[in-house]
C-alpha positions, 0 to 999 in steps of 0.5 A: 523530468522532475515532475516524472521523478516525483510521479514515480516516487509517489506512484503508490499515492497517485495510483490510489488517488485515482483508485480512489476518484473511481471508487466515489465515482462508482459510489455516486453512481450507485446512489444516484441509480438507486434513489434517483432512477430507481434502476441500480446499475449492477456493477457498482456494488463490486467496481466499489468493493475491488476499488476499495481493496486496490486503495487499502493496498496501494496506501499501505505501500505509500504509507512504507515511504512516509514511515506513517504506520502505526508504531510504538516507540516508547522503548527504542526511543531510550535505546543508544544510536547503535542500538537504535538502528540495529533494532531498526533494521531488524523490525525492517528485516522481519517486514521483509519477511512477511512480503515475502510471505505476501508475495508467495501466498499472493501470486499462488491466490492470483494464478488460482483465480486466473478462471474464475469470473467475477460474478457481474464484471465477468472479469478473473478475479485474478485482477482482484487478487494480482494487488497483493502480490503488487504491492508486496514487490512495492513494499519491498523495495520500498522497506529497502530503501528506507533501511538505507535511508536509516544507515546513511542517516547513522554515518552521517551522524542524524538523528534516527528518531522515527518522522513524524509527517503530516501532524496538524 
């Protein structure tokens, strides 16, 4: 049960890792068939391009959970605790607004591409665009969770400084 919970807490990271593995395999096949067999596979370039898009969007969603998006906090760290919380929540409300737009326009773009096939893979282009609204939903859920964590930390009296993870 703990493994299932951990998988879903890191869903985006796990899916991005699978896509990255697929991307590496695809690139290996592309290089191998081009330079060793001298008969390159036609689908590898297109598949690699769109797997990379998936990795980027899924990684962005994972970064929300880990609080590892780029932030300039020089001025925010000089604010009092209540103002720091207020500012953090306002920034996240702005993020939610952007994510709502990303979801809306992502759905529209996906629906427009339903009947247009990819050039080589011959699957609907919508499969490329669907990652935009899907990750917008995931990032919205993660942003709301981060906002809840900030409020709980504030109520407990814990520090509200941004977390630093993965620092070497």
